[in-house]
C-alpha positions as CSV (number, residue, x, y, z in Angstrom):
1,M,16.2,-6.8,8.2
2,T,13.3,-8.6,6.5
3,T,15.7,-10.7,4.5
4,L,16.9,-12.2,7.7
5,T,13.4,-13.4,8.6
6,S,12.7,-17.1,8.2
7,K,11.1,-20.1,9.8
8,W,13.1,-23.3,10.7
9,N,12.2,-26.8,11.7
10,Y,14.2,-30.1,12.1
11,P,13.4,-33.7,11.7
12,T,11.9,-36.2,14.1
13,T,13.6,-38.9,16.1
14,V,15.7,-41.1,13.8
15,R,17.1,-44.5,14.9
16,F,20.1,-44.7,12.5
17,G,22.4,-47.6,11.9
18,P,22.8,-51.2,10.6
19,G,20.5,-53.8,12.2
20,R,18.1,-51.3,13.8
21,I,15.1,-52.8,12.0
22,A,15.1,-55.3,15.0
23,E,13.8,-52.4,17.1
24,L,10.6,-52.1,15.1
25,P,8.4,-53.5,17.9
26,D,9.8,-51.1,20.5
27,V,9.3,-48.2,18.0
28,L,5.7,-49.1,17.5
29,V,5.1,-49.1,21.3
30,A,6.8,-45.7,21.6
31,A,4.6,-44.3,18.7
32,G,1.5,-45.7,20.3
33,I,0.7,-48.2,17.5
34,R,-0.8,-51.6,18.4
35,K,-2.2,-52.8,15.0
36,P,-0.2,-51.2,12.1
37,L,-0.9,-51.2,8.4
38,F,2.4,-52.1,6.7
39,V,2.5,-50.1,3.5
40,T,5.0,-50.9,0.8
41,D,5.2,-51.2,-3.0
42,P,4.6,-54.5,-4.9
43,G,8.2,-55.0,-6.0
44,L,9.7,-54.5,-2.6
45,A,7.0,-56.7,-1.0
46,K,8.7,-59.7,-2.7
47,L,12.2,-58.9,-1.5
48,P,14.1,-60.5,1.5
49,S,14.3,-57.1,3.3
50,T,10.6,-56.9,3.6
51,A,10.3,-60.5,4.7
52,S,12.9,-59.8,7.4
53,A,10.9,-56.8,8.6
54,L,7.7,-58.7,8.7
55,K,9.4,-61.5,10.6
56,V,10.3,-59.0,13.3
57,L,6.6,-58.2,13.7
58,D,5.6,-61.9,13.6
59,D,8.2,-62.8,16.3
60,A,6.8,-60.0,18.5
61,K,3.3,-61.3,17.8
62,I,2.2,-57.9,16.5
63,P,-1.0,-58.1,14.4
64,Y,-0.7,-56.3,11.1
65,A,-1.9,-56.2,7.5
66,V,0.2,-55.5,4.3
67,F,-0.9,-53.0,1.7
68,T,1.0,-53.0,-1.6
69,D,-1.2,-51.1,-4.1
70,V,1.4,-48.4,-4.6
71,K,2.3,-47.0,-8.1
72,P,5.8,-45.5,-8.7
73,N,4.0,-42.1,-8.8
74,P,1.1,-42.7,-6.4
75,V,-2.4,-41.6,-7.5
76,E,-5.6,-40.9,-5.6
77,A,-6.9,-44.4,-6.4
78,N,-4.0,-45.9,-4.5
79,L,-4.8,-43.6,-1.5
80,T,-8.5,-44.5,-1.6
81,A,-7.7,-48.2,-1.6
82,G,-5.3,-47.8,1.2
83,V,-7.7,-45.9,3.4
84,A,-10.4,-48.5,2.8
85,V,-8.0,-51.3,4.0
86,F,-6.9,-49.2,7.0
87,K,-10.5,-48.6,8.1
88,K,-11.7,-52.2,7.4
89,G,-8.8,-53.6,9.4
90,K,-9.3,-51.1,12.3
91,H,-5.7,-50.2,12.2
92,D,-4.3,-47.5,14.5
93,G,-1.2,-46.5,12.7
94,V,1.0,-47.0,9.6
95,I,4.4,-48.5,9.0
96,A,5.6,-46.8,5.8
97,F,8.2,-49.1,4.4
98,G,10.1,-48.5,1.2
99,G,11.2,-45.7,-1.2
100,G,9.6,-42.3,-1.7
101,S,6.4,-43.7,-3.2
102,A,5.6,-46.1,-0.4
103,L,6.6,-43.6,2.3
104,D,4.5,-40.8,0.8
105,L,1.4,-43.0,0.3
106,G,1.8,-44.6,3.8
107,K,1.9,-41.2,5.4
108,L,-1.1,-40.0,3.4
109,I,-3.1,-43.1,4.3
110,A,-2.5,-42.4,8.0
111,F,-3.5,-38.8,7.4
112,Q,-6.5,-39.2,5.2
113,A,-8.2,-42.1,7.0
114,G,-9.6,-39.7,9.6
115,Q,-10.5,-36.8,7.3
116,T,-13.9,-36.0,5.8
117,R,-12.7,-33.6,3.1
118,P,-11.1,-34.6,-0.2
119,V,-7.3,-35.0,0.0
120,W,-6.9,-32.1,-2.5
121,D,-8.3,-29.7,0.1
122,F,-5.0,-30.1,2.0
123,E,-2.6,-29.2,-0.8
124,D,0.4,-27.2,0.3
125,I,-1.1,-23.8,-0.3
126,G,-1.2,-21.1,2.3
127,D,-2.8,-22.4,5.5
128,W,-4.9,-25.2,3.8
129,W,-3.4,-27.7,6.2
130,T,-5.4,-26.1,9.0
131,R,-8.5,-27.6,7.4
132,A,-7.5,-31.1,8.6
133,N,-8.7,-32.7,11.8
134,S,-5.3,-33.1,13.5
135,D,-6.7,-35.4,16.2
136,A,-7.8,-37.9,13.6
137,I,-4.3,-38.3,12.0
138,A,-2.9,-41.8,12.8
139,P,0.7,-42.1,14.0
140,I,3.4,-43.0,11.4
141,V,6.6,-45.0,11.7
142,A,8.8,-44.6,8.6
143,V,11.4,-47.2,7.4
144,P,13.2,-46.0,4.3
145,T,14.7,-48.7,2.1
146,T,16.2,-46.3,-0.5
147,A,18.4,-43.3,-0.1
148,G,16.9,-40.5,-2.0
149,T,13.5,-38.9,-1.3
150,G,14.0,-38.3,2.4
151,S,10.2,-38.5,2.9
152,E,10.9,-40.2,6.2
153,V,11.8,-36.8,7.7
154,G,9.3,-34.7,5.8
155,R,5.9,-33.2,6.6
156,A,4.4,-33.7,3.2
157,G,3.4,-36.4,0.7
158,V,3.3,-36.2,-3.1
159,L,0.2,-37.5,-4.9
160,T,-0.6,-37.4,-8.6
161,N,-3.9,-36.0,-9.7
162,E,-4.6,-38.2,-12.7
163,A,-7.4,-35.9,-14.0
164,T,-4.9,-33.0,-14.5
165,H,-1.6,-35.0,-14.7
166,T,-0.2,-32.9,-11.9
167,K,1.7,-33.8,-8.9
168,K,0.3,-32.2,-5.7
169,I,2.1,-31.8,-2.4
170,I,-0.2,-32.5,0.6
171,F,1.1,-30.9,3.7
172,H,0.5,-31.2,7.4
173,P,2.9,-31.1,10.4
174,K,1.6,-34.5,11.6
175,L,2.6,-36.1,8.3
176,L,6.1,-36.1,9.9
177,P,6.6,-39.7,11.1
178,A,6.8,-40.1,14.9
179,I,9.9,-42.2,14.6
180,V,12.2,-43.3,11.8
181,I,14.2,-46.4,11.5
182,A,17.1,-45.7,9.1
183,D,18.8,-49.1,8.7
184,P,21.3,-49.0,5.7
185,E,21.2,-52.8,5.6
186,L,17.7,-52.5,4.1
187,T,19.1,-50.7,1.1
188,V,21.7,-53.4,0.2
189,G,19.4,-55.2,-2.2
190,M,18.6,-52.1,-4.3
191,P,19.4,-52.5,-8.0
192,A,22.0,-50.1,-9.5
193,F,19.4,-48.1,-11.4
194,I,17.4,-47.4,-8.2
195,T,20.5,-46.7,-6.2
196,V,21.6,-44.1,-8.8
197,G,18.1,-42.6,-9.3
198,T,17.4,-42.2,-5.6
199,G,20.9,-40.9,-5.1
200,M,20.4,-38.2,-7.7
201,D,17.1,-37.3,-6.0
202,A,19.0,-36.8,-2.7
203,F,21.6,-34.7,-4.6
204,A,19.0,-32.6,-6.3
205,H,17.3,-31.9,-2.9
206,C,20.6,-30.7,-1.4
207,L,21.7,-28.7,-4.5
208,E,18.4,-26.9,-5.0
209,A,18.0,-26.2,-1.2
210,Y,21.5,-24.8,-1.1
211,C,20.8,-22.5,-4.1
212,A,17.3,-21.4,-3.1
213,P,17.1,-17.8,-2.0
214,G,16.3,-17.0,1.6
215,F,18.0,-16.9,5.0
216,H,18.5,-20.4,6.4
217,P,22.2,-20.9,7.2
218,M,21.5,-24.3,9.0
219,A,19.7,-25.7,5.9
220,D,22.6,-24.4,3.8
221,G,25.2,-26.2,5.9
222,I,23.1,-29.4,5.9
223,A,22.7,-29.2,2.1
224,L,26.4,-28.7,1.6
225,E,27.4,-31.7,3.7
226,G,24.7,-33.7,1.9
227,M,26.2,-32.9,-1.4
228,R,29.7,-34.0,-0.2
229,L,28.2,-37.3,1.0
230,V,26.7,-37.9,-2.4
231,F,29.8,-37.0,-4.4
232,E,31.9,-39.3,-2.3
233,N,29.5,-42.2,-1.7
234,L,27.0,-42.6,-4.5
235,P,29.6,-44.0,-7.0
236,K,30.7,-46.5,-4.3
237,A,27.2,-47.6,-3.6
238,A,26.4,-48.0,-7.3
239,K,29.6,-50.0,-7.9
240,D,29.3,-52.2,-4.8
241,G,25.8,-52.5,-3.5
242,K,27.1,-54.3,-0.4
243,D,29.3,-51.4,0.7
244,I,27.4,-50.7,3.9
245,T,29.5,-47.6,4.7
246,A,28.5,-46.0,1.4
247,R,24.9,-47.1,1.8
248,A,24.8,-45.5,5.3
249,N,26.3,-42.3,4.1
250,M,23.8,-42.1,1.2
251,M,20.9,-42.7,3.7
252,A,22.2,-39.8,5.7
253,A,22.5,-37.7,2.6
254,A,18.8,-38.4,1.7
255,A,17.7,-37.3,5.2
256,A,19.9,-34.2,4.9
257,G,18.4,-33.2,1.6
258,A,14.8,-33.5,2.9
259,T,15.7,-31.5,6.0
260,A,17.4,-28.8,3.9
261,F,14.7,-28.4,1.3
262,Q,12.4,-26.8,3.9
263,K,14.3,-23.7,2.5
264,G,13.0,-24.4,-1.0
265,L,13.6,-26.3,-4.2
266,G,13.6,-25.1,-7.8
267,A,13.2,-25.7,-11.5
268,I,14.9,-29.1,-11.5
269,H,11.9,-30.4,-9.5
270,S,9.4,-28.0,-11.3
271,L,10.2,-29.7,-14.7
272,S,10.7,-33.2,-13.3
273,H,7.2,-33.3,-11.7
274,P,5.1,-32.9,-14.9
275,I,7.4,-35.3,-16.8
276,G,6.9,-37.9,-14.1
277,A,3.1,-37.3,-14.2
278,F,2.8,-37.7,-17.9
279,Y,5.5,-40.4,-18.6
280,D,5.7,-42.2,-15.2
281,T,9.5,-41.8,-15.1
282,H,11.6,-42.4,-12.0
283,H,11.6,-39.0,-10.2
284,G,15.2,-39.0,-9.1
285,M,16.5,-40.0,-12.5
286,T,14.4,-37.3,-14.1
287,N,15.9,-34.8,-11.7
288,G,19.3,-36.0,-12.8
289,V,18.5,-35.4,-16.5
290,F,17.3,-31.8,-15.9
291,M,20.1,-30.9,-13.4
292,P,22.8,-29.4,-15.7
293,Y,20.3,-27.5,-17.9
294,V,18.8,-25.8,-14.8
295,L,22.2,-25.0,-13.3
296,T,23.2,-23.2,-16.5
297,F,19.9,-21.3,-16.5
298,N,20.3,-20.3,-12.8
299,R,24.0,-19.4,-13.2
300,P,23.6,-15.6,-12.9
301,A,22.1,-16.0,-9.4
302,I,24.1,-18.9,-8.1
303,E,27.6,-18.6,-9.5
304,E,29.2,-17.2,-6.3
305,R,27.3,-19.5,-4.1
306,L,28.3,-22.6,-6.0
307,S,31.9,-21.4,-6.1
308,R,31.8,-21.6,-2.3
309,A,30.3,-25.0,-2.5
310,A,33.0,-26.2,-5.0
311,A,35.7,-25.0,-2.5
312,Y,34.1,-27.0,0.3
313,L,33.9,-30.0,-1.9
314,G,37.4,-29.8,-3.1
315,I,36.4,-29.0,-6.6
316,K,38.6,-26.6,-8.5
317,G,37.3,-24.0,-11.0
318,G,34.4,-22.4,-9.1
319,F,31.0,-22.6,-10.9
320,D,32.4,-24.2,-14.1
321,G,34.3,-26.8,-12.0
322,F,31.2,-27.6,-10.1
323,S,29.1,-28.0,-13.3
324,K,31.8,-30.2,-14.8
325,A,31.8,-32.3,-11.7
326,V,28.0,-32.8,-11.9
327,L,28.3,-33.8,-15.6
328,K,31.1,-36.3,-14.7
329,L,29.0,-37.7,-11.9
330,R,26.1,-38.2,-14.2
331,K,28.2,-39.8,-16.9
332,D,30.0,-42.2,-14.5
333,L,26.7,-43.3,-13.1
334,K,25.1,-43.6,-16.5
335,V,22.4,-41.0,-15.8
336,P,20.7,-40.2,-19.2
337,H,21.9,-36.8,-20.6
338,T,18.7,-36.2,-22.5
339,L,15.0,-36.9,-22.0
340,P,14.9,-39.2,-25.1
341,E,17.5,-41.3,-23.5
342,L,15.3,-41.6,-20.4
343,I,12.0,-42.1,-22.1
344,K,12.0,-44.7,-24.8
345,D,10.2,-43.6,-28.0
346,L,9.5,-40.2,-26.6
347,K,6.8,-38.3,-28.5
348,M,6.2,-34.7,-27.4
349,D,4.6,-32.3,-29.8
350,S,4.6,-28.5,-29.4
351,K,1.2,-28.5,-27.6
352,R,2.4,-31.0,-25.0
353,K,5.7,-29.1,-24.5
354,D,3.7,-25.9,-23.8
355,E,1.5,-27.8,-21.4
356,I,4.5,-29.1,-19.5
357,A,6.1,-25.7,-19.4
358,A,3.0,-24.2,-18.0
359,M,2.7,-26.9,-15.4
360,A,6.3,-26.3,-14.4
361,V,5.7,-22.6,-13.8
362,E,2.7,-23.5,-11.6
363,D,4.6,-26.2,-9.7
364,P,5.1,-25.4,-5.9
365,S,8.9,-25.8,-6.3
366,T,9.1,-22.9,-8.8
367,G,8.7,-20.1,-6.3
368,S,12.1,-20.7,-4.7
369,N,14.1,-21.1,-8.0
370,P,16.9,-18.5,-7.9
371,V,16.0,-17.1,-11.3
372,K,12.3,-16.3,-12.2
373,L,11.0,-19.2,-14.3
374,T,8.6,-18.0,-17.1
375,K,6.7,-20.2,-19.5
376,K,9.2,-19.2,-22.2
377,A,12.1,-20.2,-20.0
378,A,10.6,-23.5,-19.0
379,R,9.9,-24.3,-22.6
380,T,13.5,-23.5,-23.5
381,L,14.8,-25.7,-20.7
382,L,12.6,-28.5,-21.8
383,D,13.8,-28.2,-25.4
384,N,17.4,-28.1,-24.2
385,A,16.9,-31.3,-22.2
386,I,15.4,-33.0,-25.2
387,A,18.2,-31.9,-27.6
388,G,21.1,-32.1,-25.0
389,K,21.9,-28.4,-25.4
390,L,23.8,-26.8,-22.6
């Protein structure tokens, strides 16, 4: 019965719905935060959605500071700078406001500000998280403004190690935000490219979680419904950015994906991570590029499972029908079919390809890929994604 042995967890409190950003002061009180550090990215900091959120704090006379030194793929220098601002301002908690980058970095600032060991000592390996001083982790309130990463309901943050060009997952149970405000009105201003890229990230989370081996029927059900929400709502949200119903459903899909992938991810993410580290590509869009190539590779292990998914989604043709539906979704949303379409003037010699393949095999997502990913297989998948060969 060992195959029926597993460990399950579910997200934190989520205040979901249009207009709920107005509840931010109450949420801070509930989380025990009196002087928050508001962490967001430099682009989002200039948008009306951020101004409206800060006005809520101003109207409530809540003291705060804003930190915006957040790269699209956050690095240790961003974390170091954020921790310094947190300590200098004597903040007692973080409002992580934005997409995956700002959410991850905000969570990591709240985590790392009270630690004495380097952040890399808390990588998601074995029980490394127990090295942290749990009592020194500041409370976090998360406010997503995109619908993709699902970091608002996650217990980890991704940080790029610039020295090795690798993305590291830092894990601790207290990285899970105390409370989430999921207000779809905050996503209305997202450009189409970001809407599609974050949506493909949510879809990749649901898809890989559903296909990952292991016993987690609740994660499977959540992932399946998340995929339905993406198929039905991402095209609508991309076409009409003001479609609040589509925006809300995509925000729910993002949280579903991040809840489901406690079961595992796979080679889509394994390959996407080193590409993002080397070429600073949008993570979700990179996932979208690799998706059909990895589906084909994993077919021997997931054909029956995806046939069931196709039936639930109303897609005819089993695995082949599902694969065609994914290709159509990508094409309709203008997701690049190949890496050269994603990365302008892509230059990747054989040595770099081998390096990326090796990094993919070592990526934490690889362990739950349905088919064993070897360096040779990873290199083939990379070559296929460059050439557009399915």
